[in-house]
Chimera marker file (.cmm) of the C-alpha trace (Angstrom):
<marker_set name="trace">
<marker id="1" x="13.019" y="-221.479" z="-10.971" r="1" g="1" b="0" radius="0.5"/>
<marker id="2" x="10.803" y="-221.610" z="-14.044" r="1" g="1" b="0" radius="0.5"/>
<marker id="3" x="10.968" y="-225.393" z="-14.370" r="1" g="1" b="0" radius="0.5"/>
<marker id="4" x="8.070" y="-227.227" z="-15.995" r="1" g="1" b="0" radius="0.5"/>
<marker id="5" x="8.617" y="-230.381" z="-14.002" r="1" g="1" b="0" radius="0.5"/>
<marker id="6" x="8.418" y="-231.403" z="-10.382" r="1" g="1" b="0" radius="0.5"/>
<marker id="7" x="11.107" y="-231.185" z="-7.756" r="1" g="1" b="0" radius="0.5"/>
<marker id="8" x="14.417" y="-232.641" z="-8.938" r="1" g="1" b="0" radius="0.5"/>
<marker id="9" x="17.882" y="-232.937" z="-7.486" r="1" g="1" b="0" radius="0.5"/>
<marker id="10" x="21.228" y="-233.034" z="-9.200" r="1" g="1" b="0" radius="0.5"/>
<marker id="11" x="23.212" y="-235.671" z="-7.337" r="1" g="1" b="0" radius="0.5"/>
<marker id="12" x="26.930" y="-236.383" z="-7.525" r="1" g="1" b="0" radius="0.5"/>
<marker id="13" x="29.183" y="-238.969" z="-5.940" r="1" g="1" b="0" radius="0.5"/>
<marker id="14" x="31.820" y="-236.325" z="-5.187" r="1" g="1" b="0" radius="0.5"/>
<marker id="15" x="30.469" y="-233.152" z="-3.577" r="1" g="1" b="0" radius="0.5"/>
<marker id="16" x="33.897" y="-231.494" z="-3.670" r="1" g="1" b="0" radius="0.5"/>
<marker id="17" x="34.319" y="-231.669" z="-7.439" r="1" g="1" b="0" radius="0.5"/>
<marker id="18" x="30.915" y="-231.475" z="-9.112" r="1" g="1" b="0" radius="0.5"/>
<marker id="19" x="30.435" y="-230.902" z="-12.819" r="1" g="1" b="0" radius="0.5"/>
<marker id="20" x="27.292" y="-231.240" z="-14.917" r="1" g="1" b="0" radius="0.5"/>
<marker id="21" x="28.554" y="-234.374" z="-16.636" r="1" g="1" b="0" radius="0.5"/>
<marker id="22" x="29.022" y="-236.084" z="-13.251" r="1" g="1" b="0" radius="0.5"/>
<marker id="23" x="25.483" y="-235.371" z="-12.063" r="1" g="1" b="0" radius="0.5"/>
<marker id="24" x="22.521" y="-237.658" z="-12.288" r="1" g="1" b="0" radius="0.5"/>
<marker id="25" x="19.023" y="-236.237" z="-11.905" r="1" g="1" b="0" radius="0.5"/>
<marker id="26" x="16.514" y="-237.549" z="-9.400" r="1" g="1" b="0" radius="0.5"/>
<marker id="27" x="12.836" y="-236.634" z="-9.178" r="1" g="1" b="0" radius="0.5"/>
<marker id="28" x="11.413" y="-236.803" z="-5.663" r="1" g="1" b="0" radius="0.5"/>
<marker id="29" x="7.665" y="-236.703" z="-6.265" r="1" g="1" b="0" radius="0.5"/>
<marker id="30" x="5.461" y="-238.603" z="-6.341" r="1" g="1" b="0" radius="0.5"/>
<marker id="31" x="8.201" y="-241.173" z="-5.743" r="1" g="1" b="0" radius="0.5"/>
<marker id="32" x="11.985" y="-240.957" z="-5.817" r="1" g="1" b="0" radius="0.5"/>
<marker id="33" x="13.266" y="-242.055" z="-9.218" r="1" g="1" b="0" radius="0.5"/>
<marker id="34" x="16.309" y="-241.465" z="-11.394" r="1" g="1" b="0" radius="0.5"/>
<marker id="35" x="15.410" y="-239.224" z="-14.328" r="1" g="1" b="0" radius="0.5"/>
<marker id="36" x="18.828" y="-239.040" z="-15.976" r="1" g="1" b="0" radius="0.5"/>
<marker id="37" x="21.931" y="-241.127" z="-15.326" r="1" g="1" b="0" radius="0.5"/>
<marker id="38" x="22.418" y="-244.434" z="-13.552" r="1" g="1" b="0" radius="0.5"/>
<marker id="39" x="22.454" y="-245.381" z="-9.906" r="1" g="1" b="0" radius="0.5"/>
<marker id="40" x="22.854" y="-248.827" z="-8.352" r="1" g="1" b="0" radius="0.5"/>
<marker id="41" x="19.786" y="-250.229" z="-6.578" r="1" g="1" b="0" radius="0.5"/>
<marker id="42" x="21.429" y="-250.148" z="-3.129" r="1" g="1" b="0" radius="0.5"/>
<marker id="43" x="22.559" y="-246.565" z="-3.640" r="1" g="1" b="0" radius="0.5"/>
<marker id="44" x="19.069" y="-245.581" z="-4.761" r="1" g="1" b="0" radius="0.5"/>
<marker id="45" x="17.638" y="-247.112" z="-1.573" r="1" g="1" b="0" radius="0.5"/>
<marker id="46" x="20.030" y="-244.999" z="0.535" r="1" g="1" b="0" radius="0.5"/>
<marker id="47" x="19.204" y="-241.898" z="-1.491" r="1" g="1" b="0" radius="0.5"/>
<marker id="48" x="15.483" y="-242.527" z="-0.956" r="1" g="1" b="0" radius="0.5"/>
<marker id="49" x="16.046" y="-242.727" z="2.809" r="1" g="1" b="0" radius="0.5"/>
<marker id="50" x="18.030" y="-239.479" z="2.763" r="1" g="1" b="0" radius="0.5"/>
<marker id="51" x="15.361" y="-237.736" z="0.680" r="1" g="1" b="0" radius="0.5"/>
<marker id="52" x="12.648" y="-238.933" z="3.095" r="1" g="1" b="0" radius="0.5"/>
<marker id="53" x="14.589" y="-237.295" z="5.954" r="1" g="1" b="0" radius="0.5"/>
<marker id="54" x="15.085" y="-234.058" z="4.018" r="1" g="1" b="0" radius="0.5"/>
<marker id="55" x="12.013" y="-233.850" z="1.749" r="1" g="1" b="0" radius="0.5"/>
<marker id="56" x="10.506" y="-230.795" z="3.450" r="1" g="1" b="0" radius="0.5"/>
<marker id="57" x="13.746" y="-228.816" z="3.183" r="1" g="1" b="0" radius="0.5"/>
<marker id="58" x="14.327" y="-229.928" z="-0.427" r="1" g="1" b="0" radius="0.5"/>
<marker id="59" x="10.861" y="-228.786" z="-1.511" r="1" g="1" b="0" radius="0.5"/>
<marker id="60" x="11.273" y="-225.511" z="0.379" r="1" g="1" b="0" radius="0.5"/>
<marker id="61" x="14.568" y="-224.801" z="-1.401" r="1" g="1" b="0" radius="0.5"/>
<marker id="62" x="13.068" y="-225.803" z="-4.761" r="1" g="1" b="0" radius="0.5"/>
<marker id="63" x="10.174" y="-223.362" z="-4.335" r="1" g="1" b="0" radius="0.5"/>
<marker id="64" x="12.317" y="-220.530" z="-2.988" r="1" g="1" b="0" radius="0.5"/>
<marker id="65" x="13.988" y="-217.875" z="-5.086" r="1" g="1" b="0" radius="0.5"/>
<marker id="66" x="16.308" y="-217.029" z="-2.207" r="1" g="1" b="0" radius="0.5"/>
<marker id="67" x="19.706" y="-218.504" z="-1.449" r="1" g="1" b="0" radius="0.5"/>
<marker id="68" x="19.360" y="-221.063" z="1.317" r="1" g="1" b="0" radius="0.5"/>
<marker id="69" x="22.252" y="-222.575" z="3.272" r="1" g="1" b="0" radius="0.5"/>
<marker id="70" x="21.293" y="-226.205" z="2.815" r="1" g="1" b="0" radius="0.5"/>
<marker id="71" x="24.452" y="-227.494" z="4.508" r="1" g="1" b="0" radius="0.5"/>
<marker id="72" x="23.067" y="-226.239" z="7.816" r="1" g="1" b="0" radius="0.5"/>
<marker id="73" x="19.606" y="-227.704" z="7.163" r="1" g="1" b="0" radius="0.5"/>
<marker id="74" x="20.455" y="-231.160" z="5.771" r="1" g="1" b="0" radius="0.5"/>
<marker id="75" x="19.903" y="-234.141" z="8.047" r="1" g="1" b="0" radius="0.5"/>
<marker id="76" x="22.340" y="-237.046" z="7.592" r="1" g="1" b="0" radius="0.5"/>
<marker id="77" x="21.307" y="-240.670" z="7.515" r="1" g="1" b="0" radius="0.5"/>
<marker id="78" x="21.609" y="-242.101" z="11.037" r="1" g="1" b="0" radius="0.5"/>
<marker id="79" x="24.938" y="-243.809" z="11.556" r="1" g="1" b="0" radius="0.5"/>
<marker id="80" x="26.232" y="-242.925" z="8.101" r="1" g="1" b="0" radius="0.5"/>
<marker id="81" x="27.155" y="-239.240" z="8.252" r="1" g="1" b="0" radius="0.5"/>
<marker id="82" x="25.686" y="-238.897" z="4.751" r="1" g="1" b="0" radius="0.5"/>
<link id1="1" id2="2" r="1" g="1" b="0" radius="0.2"/>
<link id1="2" id2="3" r="1" g="1" b="0" radius="0.2"/>
<link id1="3" id2="4" r="1" g="1" b="0" radius="0.2"/>
<link id1="4" id2="5" r="1" g="1" b="0" radius="0.2"/>
<link id1="5" id2="6" r="1" g="1" b="0" radius="0.2"/>
<link id1="6" id2="7" r="1" g="1" b="0" radius="0.2"/>
<link id1="7" id2="8" r="1" g="1" b="0" radius="0.2"/>
<link id1="8" id2="9" r="1" g="1" b="0" radius="0.2"/>
<link id1="9" id2="10" r="1" g="1" b="0" radius="0.2"/>
<link id1="10" id2="11" r="1" g="1" b="0" radius="0.2"/>
<link id1="11" id2="12" r="1" g="1" b="0" radius="0.2"/>
<link id1="12" id2="13" r="1" g="1" b="0" radius="0.2"/>
<link id1="13" id2="14" r="1" g="1" b="0" radius="0.2"/>
<link id1="14" id2="15" r="1" g="1" b="0" radius="0.2"/>
<link id1="15" id2="16" r="1" g="1" b="0" radius="0.2"/>
<link id1="16" id2="17" r="1" g="1" b="0" radius="0.2"/>
<link id1="17" id2="18" r="1" g="1" b="0" radius="0.2"/>
<link id1="18" id2="19" r="1" g="1" b="0" radius="0.2"/>
<link id1="19" id2="20" r="1" g="1" b="0" radius="0.2"/>
<link id1="20" id2="21" r="1" g="1" b="0" radius="0.2"/>
<link id1="21" id2="22" r="1" g="1" b="0" radius="0.2"/>
<link id1="22" id2="23" r="1" g="1" b="0" radius="0.2"/>
<link id1="23" id2="24" r="1" g="1" b="0" radius="0.2"/>
<link id1="24" id2="25" r="1" g="1" b="0" radius="0.2"/>
<link id1="25" id2="26" r="1" g="1" b="0" radius="0.2"/>
<link id1="26" id2="27" r="1" g="1" b="0" radius="0.2"/>
<link id1="27" id2="28" r="1" g="1" b="0" radius="0.2"/>
<link id1="28" id2="29" r="1" g="1" b="0" radius="0.2"/>
<link id1="29" id2="30" r="1" g="1" b="0" radius="0.2"/>
<link id1="30" id2="31" r="1" g="1" b="0" radius="0.2"/>
<link id1="31" id2="32" r="1" g="1" b="0" radius="0.2"/>
<link id1="32" id2="33" r="1" g="1" b="0" radius="0.2"/>
<link id1="33" id2="34" r="1" g="1" b="0" radius="0.2"/>
<link id1="34" id2="35" r="1" g="1" b="0" radius="0.2"/>
<link id1="35" id2="36" r="1" g="1" b="0" radius="0.2"/>
<link id1="36" id2="37" r="1" g="1" b="0" radius="0.2"/>
<link id1="37" id2="38" r="1" g="1" b="0" radius="0.2"/>
<link id1="38" id2="39" r="1" g="1" b="0" radius="0.2"/>
<link id1="39" id2="40" r="1" g="1" b="0" radius="0.2"/>
<link id1="40" id2="41" r="1" g="1" b="0" radius="0.2"/>
<link id1="41" id2="42" r="1" g="1" b="0" radius="0.2"/>
<link id1="42" id2="43" r="1" g="1" b="0" radius="0.2"/>
<link id1="43" id2="44" r="1" g="1" b="0" radius="0.2"/>
<link id1="44" id2="45" r="1" g="1" b="0" radius="0.2"/>
<link id1="45" id2="46" r="1" g="1" b="0" radius="0.2"/>
<link id1="46" id2="47" r="1" g="1" b="0" radius="0.2"/>
<link id1="47" id2="48" r="1" g="1" b="0" radius="0.2"/>
<link id1="48" id2="49" r="1" g="1" b="0" radius="0.2"/>
<link id1="49" id2="50" r="1" g="1" b="0" radius="0.2"/>
<link id1="50" id2="51" r="1" g="1" b="0" radius="0.2"/>
<link id1="51" id2="52" r="1" g="1" b="0" radius="0.2"/>
<link id1="52" id2="53" r="1" g="1" b="0" radius="0.2"/>
<link id1="53" id2="54" r="1" g="1" b="0" radius="0.2"/>
<link id1="54" id2="55" r="1" g="1" b="0" radius="0.2"/>
<link id1="55" id2="56" r="1" g="1" b="0" radius="0.2"/>
<link id1="56" id2="57" r="1" g="1" b="0" radius="0.2"/>
<link id1="57" id2="58" r="1" g="1" b="0" radius="0.2"/>
<link id1="58" id2="59" r="1" g="1" b="0" radius="0.2"/>
<link id1="59" id2="60" r="1" g="1" b="0" radius="0.2"/>
<link id1="60" id2="61" r="1" g="1" b="0" radius="0.2"/>
<link id1="61" id2="62" r="1" g="1" b="0" radius="0.2"/>
<link id1="62" id2="63" r="1" g="1" b="0" radius="0.2"/>
<link id1="63" id2="64" r="1" g="1" b="0" radius="0.2"/>
<link id1="64" id2="65" r="1" g="1" b="0" radius="0.2"/>
<link id1="65" id2="66" r="1" g="1" b="0" radius="0.2"/>
<link id1="66" id2="67" r="1" g="1" b="0" radius="0.2"/>
<link id1="67" id2="68" r="1" g="1" b="0" radius="0.2"/>
<link id1="68" id2="69" r="1" g="1" b="0" radius="0.2"/>
<link id1="69" id2="70" r="1" g="1" b="0" radius="0.2"/>
<link id1="70" id2="71" r="1" g="1" b="0" radius="0.2"/>
<link id1="71" id2="72" r="1" g="1" b="0" radius="0.2"/>
<link id1="72" id2="73" r="1" g="1" b="0" radius="0.2"/>
<link id1="73" id2="74" r="1" g="1" b="0" radius="0.2"/>
<link id1="74" id2="75" r="1" g="1" b="0" radius="0.2"/>
<link id1="75" id2="76" r="1" g="1" b="0" radius="0.2"/>
<link id1="76" id2="77" r="1" g="1" b="0" radius="0.2"/>
<link id1="77" id2="78" r="1" g="1" b="0" radius="0.2"/>
<link id1="78" id2="79" r="1" g="1" b="0" radius="0.2"/>
<link id1="79" id2="80" r="1" g="1" b="0" radius="0.2"/>
<link id1="80" id2="81" r="1" g="1" b="0" radius="0.2"/>
<link id1="81" id2="82" r="1" g="1" b="0" radius="0.2"/>
</marker_set>
């Protein structure tokens, strides 16, 4: 994607109505950290768990120049449906 930084995710609280101003950016390597925006500590802990479950797929999508159906590949947190 031409980025000069490591793998990052744009994360939103509302997946149905996402706009750039609602996103916060999260880097996933070498550790999960918020790059832009704010996220409560407990929410960051949940996000870290979700990223750990999906890290391989996230990196694969980041490196790919093809469209990937991530909704089919994403693993939810156990017992949370997230």
